[in-house]
C-alpha positions in Angstrom: 156.0 77.4 -61.2 155.0 80.3 -59.0 154.2 83.7 -60.5 154.5 86.9 -58.6 154.6 90.6 -59.3 157.6 92.8 -58.5 155.7 94.2 -55.6 154.8 90.8 -54.2 158.5 89.7 -54.5 159.6 92.8 -52.7 157.0 92.2 -50.0 158.3 88.7 -49.4 161.9 89.8 -49.4 160.9 92.4 -46.8 159.1 89.8 -44.7 162.1 87.5 -44.8 164.5 90.4 -44.0 166.5 90.0 -47.1 169.9 91.8 -47.4 171.3 93.0 -50.8 175.0 92.4 -50.6 176.9 93.2 -53.9 173.7 92.5 -55.9 173.0 89.1 -54.2 170.3 88.5 -51.6 171.2 86.9 -48.3 169.8 86.7 -44.8 171.0 87.2 -41.2 171.7 84.0 -39.4 169.0 83.4 -36.7 171.6 83.6 -33.9 173.1 86.9 -35.3 169.6 88.4 -35.5 168.7 87.2 -32.1 171.8 88.8 -30.6 171.0 92.1 -32.4 167.4 92.0 -31.1 168.6 91.4 -27.6 170.9 94.4 -27.8 168.1 96.5 -29.1 165.7 95.5 -26.4 168.3 96.0 -23.7 169.2 99.5 -24.8 165.5 100.3 -25.3 165.0 99.6 -21.6 168.1 101.4 -20.4 167.4 104.5 -22.5 163.6 104.3 -22.0 162.9 104.3 -25.8 159.3 104.5 -26.9 158.7 101.6 -29.3 155.9 103.6 -31.0 158.4 106.4 -31.9 161.9 105.0 -32.6 164.5 107.0 -34.5 167.0 104.5 -35.9 169.9 107.0 -36.0 169.4 107.8 -32.3 169.6 104.1 -31.5 173.0 103.5 -33.0 174.5 106.8 -31.9 173.3 106.2 -28.3 174.2 102.5 -28.1 177.8 101.2 -28.4 176.4 97.7 -28.8 174.2 98.7 -31.8 176.9 100.9 -33.2 179.2 97.9 -33.5 176.9 96.4 -36.2 177.3 97.4 -39.9 175.0 100.2 -40.7 173.3 98.3 -43.5 172.5 95.5 -41.1 170.9 98.0 -38.7 168.9 99.6 -41.5 167.6 96.2 -42.6 166.6 95.4 -39.0 164.7 98.6 -38.4 163.0 98.3 -41.8 162.0 94.6 -41.2 160.5 95.4 -37.8 158.8 98.7 -38.5 155.0 98.6 -38.5 154.7 99.7 -42.1 157.3 100.0 -44.9 156.6 102.8 -47.4 155.4 101.2 -50.6 157.2 103.8 -52.7 160.6 103.0 -51.1 163.4 102.4 -53.6 166.4 100.1 -53.2 169.7 101.8 -54.0 170.9 100.9 -57.4 167.6 99.6 -58.7 163.8 99.9 -58.7 161.4 98.3 -56.4 159.2 98.8 -53.4 161.0 96.6 -50.9 163.1 97.6 -47.9 165.8 95.0 -48.3 168.9 96.9 -47.5 171.9 97.3 -49.9 175.3 97.1 -48.3 177.1 100.5 -48.2 180.2 102.1 -46.9 180.2 102.5 -43.1 181.2 106.2 -43.3 177.7 107.4 -44.2 176.2 109.7 -41.7 173.1 109.1 -39.7 170.9 111.1 -42.0 171.8 109.2 -45.2 168.9 107.7 -47.0 168.2 104.0 -47.2 165.1 102.3 -48.5 163.8 105.7 -49.6 163.6 107.2 -46.1 166.0 108.9 -43.7 167.6 107.3 -40.7 166.2 110.2 -38.7 162.6 109.2 -39.6 160.5 108.2 -36.6 158.9 104.8 -36.8 156.9 102.5 -34.7 158.3 99.0 -34.1 156.1 95.9 -34.9 156.3 94.3 -31.5 154.0 91.3 -32.4 156.4 90.5 -35.3 159.4 90.8 -33.0 157.6 88.5 -30.5 157.1 85.9 -33.2 160.9 86.0 -34.0 161.6 85.5 -30.3 159.2 82.6 -30.2 160.9 81.0 -33.2 164.3 81.6 -31.5 163.0 79.8 -28.4 161.6 76.9 -30.4 164.8 76.5 -32.2 167.1 76.7 -29.3 165.4 75.4 -26.2 166.9 72.0 -26.5 163.9 70.3 -24.9 160.2 70.5 -25.1 158.8 73.1 -22.7 155.4 73.0 -21.0 153.0 75.7 -21.9 153.8 77.6 -18.7 157.6 77.1 -19.1 157.4 78.3 -22.7 155.2 81.3 -22.0 157.5 82.4 -19.1 160.7 82.0 -21.2 159.0 83.8 -24.1 158.1 86.8 -21.9 161.6 87.1 -20.6 162.8 87.8 -24.1 161.0 91.1 -24.5 160.8 94.2 -22.3 157.9 94.2 -19.8 156.2 97.2 -21.4 155.7 95.2 -24.6 153.9 92.3 -23.0 150.3 93.4 -23.6 148.5 91.1 -26.1 151.6 89.7 -27.8 152.0 86.3 -26.0 148.9 84.5 -27.3 149.9 80.9 -28.3 147.3 81.1 -31.1 149.8 83.4 -32.9 152.1 80.4 -33.2 149.8 78.4 -35.4 151.8 77.3 -38.4 155.0 77.4 -36.3 154.2 75.2 -33.3 151.6 72.8 -31.9 150.5 71.8 -28.4 151.1 68.2 -27.7 150.1 66.0 -24.8 153.1 64.3 -23.1 151.8 62.3 -20.2 150.0 64.6 -17.8 151.6 67.7 -19.4 151.0 69.8 -22.5 154.2 70.8 -24.2 154.9 73.3 -27.0 156.5 71.6 -30.0 158.1 73.2 -33.1 156.1 72.2 -36.2 156.6 74.6 -39.0 154.5 74.8 -42.1 157.6 75.6 -44.2 159.1 72.2 -43.2 156.2 70.2 -44.7 155.8 68.8 -48.1 154.4 71.1 -50.9 152.5 68.1 -52.3 148.9 68.1 -51.0 148.5 64.4 -50.2 151.9 64.3 -48.5 151.0 67.5 -46.5 147.9 65.9 -45.1 149.7 62.7 -44.3 152.3 64.7 -42.3 149.6 66.7 -40.5 147.7 63.7 -39.4 150.9 61.9 -38.4 151.5 64.8 -36.1 148.0 64.7 -34.7 145.0 62.4 -35.5 142.5 65.3 -35.2 142.7 69.1 -35.7 140.4 72.1 -35.1 139.9 74.2 -38.3 141.6 77.1 -36.6 144.8 75.0 -36.0 144.7 73.3 -39.4 144.2 76.2 -41.8 147.6 77.9 -41.2 149.2 74.7 -42.4 147.2 74.8 -45.6 147.2 78.5 -46.6 150.3 78.2 -48.8 148.6 75.5 -50.8 145.5 77.5 -51.8 145.0 80.1 -54.6 142.4 81.5 -56.9 141.4 78.1 -58.2 141.7 76.1 -54.9 140.2 77.1 -51.6 140.9 75.8 -48.1 137.4 74.4 -47.8 137.9 72.4 -51.0 141.0 70.8 -49.5 139.3 70.0 -46.3 136.3 68.4 -48.1 138.5 66.2 -50.2 141.2 65.2 -47.7 139.5 65.2 -44.3 136.4 64.1 -42.4 134.6 66.7 -40.3 133.4 65.2 -37.0 131.0 67.0 -34.8 131.2 66.4 -31.1 127.9 65.0 -29.7 125.8 67.7 -28.1 128.2 70.4 -29.2 129.0 72.7 -32.1 132.7 71.9 -31.8 134.0 70.3 -35.0 137.3 68.5 -35.5 138.9 67.2 -38.7 140.4 63.8 -39.1 142.1 61.9 -42.0 139.9 60.6 -44.8 142.3 57.7 -45.4 
């Protein structure tokens, strides 16, 4: 049983991009969201939008492609990918701090309120978060394992050039993907923490089946969801792994204890 406050639930719903449709939560399909993001980036380049100062209403009144999407979908998209969602935002028809968007009539004007703020409110887009979605999209749909160079190149083509600074670090994919040696090449392989067992022993078995040794930096993202006030990452590592120090080096790797 997992316990969470109303605020924590709202934060998680926001992170997931939850949509409130007739009182029930649902999510955009990955392909649908990917197409929406592609339209947004394309129009941003054409219209030279500043990602640090986006006005949602301007986007959908300027772009025919964006205007073709339901307004509540667009509000959800902009709220999910803004750098900070107001903690005091209220969801229409109920209390809460989340930005999960309720479905509404399409006849509402550009200045109508959703999530407790106006569609005319200027916001900064969270480009690193959008880059991670693009990386997930690439991992899900590439059809074959890509080398590091191939993956990085394809990843960069998914976002406008002016967003490229400091967002394509493969270290940000920890918990989503791993680097794996295939012959003389290193490929990027999808390996998501949310696809692994929630049982501790089974989790470590899956991790060491994927790789016989891990650095702590690579391993911790696959354990963070198992820890809490009474259980720390270092306790898990001490019980379920062996720490091996490379001779003549401070580099440490973790291997299976079994």
